[in-house]
N, C-alpha and C positions, 0 to 999 in steps of 0.2 A: 871282821868285816865279811858280809855275806856276798854271794855270787851276783845278786842283782845290782849291788853297788858297783862292783867291778865292771859289769856289762854296761852300766850307765856311764862310767868313766870312759870305757872304750868307745861307746857311742858318741860321747862328747868330742873325743879326739878325732874320730872318723868324720863326723859332721863338720868340724872346724877345718880340718885339712881339705875336705871336699869344697868348702866355701872358698878357701884360699886358691885352690886349683882352678875353680870356675872364674874367679876374679882375675887371676893373672893370665888366664887363657885369652882374654880380650878385655883389658881394663877400661876401654872407652865405650864398650857396648852397654846400653842400659839393661838389657836382659841379663847379661852376666853379673852386673852389679846387684840387681834385685835378687837373683837366685843365690848369689854369694851371701847377701844379707840374711836371707831366710835360713840358709844352712848355718851361718854363724850364730844367729839367735837360737836355733834349735840346739847347736852345740853348747851354748851358754846354759840353756835350760836343763840340758842333760847333765852338765857339770853341777848345777845347783841341786839337782836331784841326788847326785852322788854325795855331795856335801851334807845334804839333809839325812840321807841314809847312814852316813858316816858319823853324824853328830852324837855326842855323848851326854848332852844335857838338853833340857827343855828350852833354855834360853838360846843356845846355839842353833837348835833346830828351828826356833821361831824366827831368828835372824835370817836364816837361809830361806825360810818360807816366804818372807817379805821380798827377798831378792828374786823370787819367782814371779813377781808382779809384772814383768815385762812381757808375759805370755801373749797379751792382746796384739802386740806388734808383729808376732809371727804370722797370725792368720791374715792381718792387714797386708803384710809383705807378700804373702802367697797370692792373695787376690790381685794385688798390684802387678805381680809377675804374670798372672793369668791374663789380665786385661791387655798388657803389652804384648805378650806372646800371641794372643789371638787377634791382635791388630784392631782392638775395639776402639771406636771413635770417642768413647766416654772420656778418655784421658786428655782429649783436646781441650776440655773444660777445666779451668782451675778449681772449680768447686768440687770436682771429683776427688782431688787430693784431700780436701777438707773432710769429705764424707768418709774417705778411707781411714785417715789417721786421727781425726778428732775423737771419735768414740774410743779408739784404742788408747789414746792418751788419758781420757777420762776414766776408763775402767782400770787402767794401770795405776793411776794416782789413787783411786779409791781403794784398790787392793793393797797398795803400799802403806796407806795411812790409817786404814780402818779394818775391822773384821767383818764387813758386810758381804764380802765375796769369799774370802778365805778366813778360816779360824785357826788358832794355834794348832800345830801339827800334833798328831797322836802317835804314841809308841805302838808299833806292831812287831810281830816276831821277826820281820825282815828289816826293821829299823823305823825311824821316824818317817811319817808319811804326810804329804801335803793334803790338808783337809778343807773341804768347801762348806760354806754356810748354806746348807740345803734349803732352809726355809726362807731365806732372804730374797726379797724381790729384786735386789740389785744383782744377786748371784744368778737368778733366773733370767734377768735381762741380759747379763753378760754371756750366758750360755746360748740364749736365743740368738744374740748378735753373732757369736762365734759360729753357730750352726748355719745361720743365714749366709754369712760370707763363704763358708765352706761349700754349701749347696750351690751358691751362685758360681763359684769357681769351677765346680764340677760341671755344671750346665754349660758354661762358656766353653770349656774344653770339648765337651760332646758336640756342641753346635759347630765349633770350628773344625772338628774332625770330619764331619759330614759335608762341610762346605769346601774344604780344600780338595783339589783334584790330583795334586802331585803325590805319587806313591811314597816317596821318601819323607815328605813332610807329614803325611798321615802316620807313618811309623813313629816319627818323632813325637807327634801328639799323643799317640797311644801309650807309649812308655812313660812320657811325662805325666799324663793323666793318671796312670796307675800309681806312679811314685808320689803323687800329691793327694789323690783321693783316699787311698787306704789309711794313711796316718790321720787324716781329718776325721774319718769315720771312727777310727779307734779312739781318738781324743774325745769325741762326743760321747762315745759309749763309756769310757773309763771315768771321765770327769762328771758325767751327769746321769746317764741311764743306770749304770751298775750301782752307784751309791744309793740312788732312789729305790733300787730293788734290793738293797742291803746285801749286794754281792761284794765280798771283801777280796779285792785283787790288788796287786801292786800297780802303781801308776807308771806303766811302761810306754806311754805314748811317744815320748821323745826317743826312746830306744827303737820303737817301731819306725819312727820317722827316719832315723838314720839307716835302718835296714832297708826300707823301701826306697831310700835315695839311690840305692844301687841301680834301680830301673832308669833313673834319670842319668846316672853316670854311664850306663850302657848306651842310652840314646846319644849322649855326648860323644862317646868313643866310636860307636858303630855307625851312626848317621850324622856325625859331625855337627850335632846340635850346639848352637851358641858359639861355635868356633869360626873364625874367619882368617883365612890365609890369603896371601897374594895370589896363589895359584887358583884358589876357589873363586876369588873375585874376578880374576882374569877370565876364567872359564865362563862365568855368568855373563860378563860383559860381551865376550865373543859370541855366545849363543844368542844374545839379545840384540846384536848389531843389525841395523837395517841394511847395511852394505855387506857385500860378499867379502869374505876373508879367506885367503889361501896361504898356508905355511908350507914351504918346501925346503928340501935340503940344498946344499950348494950345487948339486948336479941337476937340480930342477925336478926332482921326484917329489910329488905331493905327499905330505905327512899329516896335514890337518886341514879341514875345511869347516866352515860353520853352516848352519841351516839355511842362511840366506842364499848362498851360492847353489845349494842343492835345489832350492825352489826356483831360483833364477834360471838355471841351465837345464833342469829336469832330470839330472842324474841322481842316482842313489849315492850315498856317502861312500860306500865300499867300491863303487865304480870309479871314483875319483882318486881315493887314497892309494898310493903306490904307483900311479900312472904319472907320465910326464906332464908338466904344466903346458906343453904345446897342445895337448888335447883340448884346452880351453879356448884357444884362439881360432878365429875364422881363417886367419893366415897362420899356417903351421910354424913359420919362422918368427912370428911376432913376439911371443912370450920368450922365446930363446934370446931374441934381441934385447928384451927387457931384462932378462936374467944377467946377461953379460954387462949391460950398462949399469945394473945395480952393483955388481961386484966391482966395477971400476969406479963408479961415482958415490957408492955407499947408500944413496937414496935417490928416488925419482918422485915426481909429483905431476899429476894431471896429464899423464901420457894417454893420448886418445887413440883407441883402436876398436876392434870388434871382437866379441866373443861369439862362439857358435854353440847353440843349444843341442841337446841330445837328438832332437828331431831335425836338425840342420838349419834352424832359423838363425840368422845373423843379427846380433843386437849391439848397438854402439855403446861403448863404455869408456870411462877414464880410469887409469890405473895409477895408484900411488904405492910406493913400497920402500922398504929399507932392509938392510942386512941385519940379521939377528946375531948378537954376540953373547958369548958365555960370560960368567963372572970374571974369568981370567982374561977377557978381552979377545978371545979367539972367535973367528967367524964360524958359525955352526949352521946357518940357514938363511933363507930369505922369506920375507912376508909381503903379500900384496893385499891392498884394499881395492876391490873392483866395484866401481860405482856405475850403476845403470843410468844412462843419459838418453834413453829412448824418448821419454816424455819431453825432455828439454829439446831434443832434435825436432820433434813434432811441432813444438811451440815456435821454434826458430823458423821452420818451414812455413808455418802459418803467418808469421810476421813478414817474412820475405814476400809471400804470396799477397798479403794485404797491401804491402807497399807497392807491389807490382800492379795490382788492380787499381790502386789510387792513381798511379802514374798513367795507367791505361785510360782511366776516366778523364783525367786532365788532358791527355793527348787527344782523346776522342772528341772532346769539345772543340779543340782548335782545328782538328782535321775536318770535322763536320761543317764548321762555318766556312773553311777554305774551299771545300769541295762543292758546296751548294751553289756558289756563284758560277763556276764553269758549267755545272749541270744545267742551270737556268739558261745560260747562253746557248748551250747545245740544243736544248728543247726549243728555244725561240728560233734558232737557225733552221732546224728541221721543219718546224711549223711553216716558216717563210717559204722554204723550198717546196713543201707539199702544196701550199696554196698557189704559188706562182707557176710551178711546173707539174702540178698534179695531173692535168689532162694529158700530158705527154709521157707519163710513166707507164711502163708495161707492168705485168704481174710481178716480175722479178724485182723491179724497182720499188713497187709498193711493199713487197715483202721485206726488202732491205730497210725501208723507212719504218716498217712495223717492228723489225728487230731493234732498230735504234731506240724507238719509243719504249719498248719493253726493257731495254738495258738501262735507259734513263730512270724508269720506274724502279728497277731493282737497285740501281745506285742510290736513288733517293731513299729507298727503304734502309739501305746500309747506313746512310747519313742519319736518318731518323733514329735508328738503333743506337748509333754512336752518341747522338745528342741525348737520347732518353737515358742511356746508361750513365752519362756524365752529369746530368742535371738533377737537382732535387725534385722529389715527387711531391706535388701538391694535390690534395684530394678535395673534391667538392661532392659531398655526400647527398644522396637523395634516396627516398624510399623505393624499394624494388622487391620483387618476388623471384624465386628460382625460375619460374616459367617465363616471366617477362625478361629476364636477363638473356634468355636464349632466343628471343623473338627475332633479333636482327643478325644472329650469328651466321645463319646459312644463306643470308643475302650477301655476306661478306666473304664466304668461303664456298667454292664450287665443289659440290659433292660428286665424287666419282660415281658413275652409273652402276658399278658392281659392288658398291658399299651400301649396306642397309643401316639406317640410323633409327634407333629405338629411343624415343623420348619418354622418360618416366618421371619428368620433373613435375612438381606440384606448385600450388600457390602459397604454400607456407613452408618454413617460417618467413616472416618479413625481415629484410635486412636493410641497412643503410650503407650504400656503396657509391663509389664514383662509377657510374654506369659505363661511361666511355672506356675508362681504364680496365674495368673488369671484363668488358667485352673483348678487349685486346687479349687478356689472359685466356679467355675461353676460345677465341679464334686461334691462338697459337697452339693450344692443347688439341683442338679439333683437327687443325691442319697436320700436326704431327701424327695424329691417329690415322688420318687418311694416307699419309706418306708411308706408314709402316704396313699398309695393307694393299700393296700394288696389285695383288691377284684377287682382291675383293675380300669382304668380311663384314663384320657387324660392329658398329659403335653404339654402345648402350650408355645413355646419360641419365643418371638417377640423382634425385635430391632427397634429403631426409634431415630431420631435426636430430641433433646429437649433442646432448648436455649443454643446451643453451646456445648452440651454434648451428649454422647451416652447413651441411656437408654435401658437396657436389662430387659425384664420382663419374669419371669418363673411362669406360672400359672398352678396349679394342681387342680384336682377335688376331692381332698382327704377329710379327716375328718375335716380339719380346726383346729384352735387353740383357746383356751379360752383366756380371758383377762389376767388371771394370768400367763399363759404361755408366752403371748406376752410381758408382763412387764419384764420377766426374761430371755428372749430369748438370749440376747447377753452377759449374765453374765457367766464368766468361771465356769466350774464345774457343770453348770445346764444342765440337760438332762432329756428327757421324755422316753428315750430308756432303755431297760434292759441292754444293753451293751453300753459302751462308757464312756468317761471321761467328755464330755461336753465342749471340747476345740474347736470343729470344727468351729462353727459359730463365736466364738470370734476371732479366727485366720483369718477367712474370712473377718471380719469387719476391722481388722488391715491392711490386705492386700489392701482392697479397699480404705481405708482412706489414705494409703501410696501413692496411685495413685492420691490423691486429689479428690476422689469420695466419694460416700455414698452408703450404702446398707440399705434398709428398707423392711418392710413386711406389707402386708395387708391381713387380714384373717377374714373369717366369720365361726364361729363354725358350722360344719355340711355341709358346702358348698365348702370349698376349701381355698387355700392360694396362694398369689402372692408375690414372692420375686422380688424386684426392685433394680437392680445394675446400678448406674449412674457413668459414667467415663467421664472426660473432653475429648473432641475431640482433634485431633492432633493440631489444630490451637490455642487451649488454654491450652494444656497440658504443663507439666514441660519441660523445654528445655533439649535437649539430653545431653549437657555438664554437667548439674547439675544432671540429672536423673541417671547417672552411679553410684552415691554414695549417694542416698537418704537414710537417717537413720531415723527410727521411734523408 
C-alpha cells in the first residue's frame, strides 16, 4: 500500500472526528450540524479514496468508484453552511432547499447508475484512480454546477466579510473562508482542469480539504466560532440590555457593569469597577441601604431612588436586585438592575399638570359667573353715587371713584380671562390681510411716548381668521412688548409669507427673558408681572392653535424678544363651511 492511501485514510479519520467534535459542541445549532455534515461527507469520500487506492481488482475498484457518487452533496452542504453563516435571507424560502439539493441528488444518482459522469477507474502507479468522463455533457454540467456553487460560496463569504463590523466576527469569516475556498479550488483543478490538460496527478482533493479544515478548527478554538456556552450567552445578554446592570461583591465593591450604565451615568467603565456602589446614588447611603436589605431579604424589586451622573445631575430610577449564589449555594455577590424612569416621571408630571389645568378651567367658569354679579352691582352703585352726588365731590372724591371704576374694569378683565380659558373657542372666519389685522390694534392699546413702532406689514398673503380673536392675540403681544420697554425702545412688526403660511413677527428691544421664564411662558397662572393672573398668553396660544397655527418666542436676555405668530394662508386654511363651528 502506498503513502497516498495512508494519507487518505488519515484524512478520513481526521475529518470524521472533526465533524463529530463540531456536532457535539452544540448539537442544537444549525451551523454546527451543517458543518459537521460537510466534514463527515468529506471523511467518507476520503475513506472511499483510500479503499479505491487499496483495491486489488478492477471489480473492487469499480464498486468503490460508484460509492464516490455522493460527492455532489458535499458542495451543496458547503453552500448551505455558507448561506446560514452569512445570514442570507434566501434560506427563508423553501424553494432554496430544492435548488440546493435537487441537482445534487440528480447528479449523484446519474453517477451511481451510469458512466456519464465517471467511468471505470484506471490503474496508476499509485493505485486505482477515480476517472471522469471528460467528453460527456453530463460531466461538463456537473463540473459547471460544482464550480458555480463553489464560486457563489466564496463570493458570499467575501461580501459578508466586508459587511460585518465586529473585529472578532471578521476573523472568524477570514479563517472559515480560507478553509472552504482552497479545497473547492483544488477540487475544480484536480477533477476538471488538470485532466483536460492531461496533467496526471493523484486526486488529493479530500486530503486537502481535511488539511485546510485546520483553519476552521483554529477559528472554532481561537474565536469560539460555532460554540455557545452559558457564560457567552450571559455576556451577550448583559451587553445588549437596555437597562443598567451592576454586579458587586458582598461588601458593595463594583465588579462588573454593562454599557448601559456607562452611557446613563457618563462614567467610563474603569471609573466604576473597584469603587463602592455608593458612588452611584444621589444619596450616599441609599445604595448601602439597598445592599443591606438585599442581604437580608435576598431580593428587592422596584425600589425607587435617584442616581447621580458624573456631572452631578440627579436622575430618578427604580432598582431591582438579588443575591448571586455559587453552585454550592454560597452567597458570592449582589446584582442590581437600574431602570431609568426620567421619562415616566415627566409623563406623570404632565398628567398631573393637565388634570390641574382641567380643574382650573372648571373652577374658573364657576368663579367667573359668581364674580360677575357683585361686580355689576358695584358698578351700578358707583354710577348712582356719581350721578346723585357728583356735584358735591371734590378732586379727591372723584379720584376715589375713578380708582373704583378702574378696579372694576380690571376685575372684569380677570373674570373675562377666567371665562375665556374655561370655555370652548368658536371661530368665525373672514378674509383678512396682515395690514388690516393691525388697523385697530393701536386704538385698543395706548402706545408709550418713548416707544417707536415700525410697521412692516403688507397686504399679502390673505388669511381666513376670526378677526376679533386674532386682534386679542396681537393686542396681548403688543402690550407685553410695551411693558418690557419701560425706558423706551422699538417694536418692529413684520409680516411675510412662509411656506404657505402668514408669519407675523413682533420684535422688541426690551429686557428679554431668561430660560426659566421661556420654559414656563405658556403655562396658565404663570406671570412675571405684579398684576395679572397669567392667563393672557395661554389664551393667545389656544386662539392661534384653533386657527391651525402656532405661536412661539425667541428671546435673548438683555437684548429683546420676538414673538412669532404663524397662521395658514387662505389657500391652506380651514374651509369656511367647517370654520363656522370649530371647537377647541
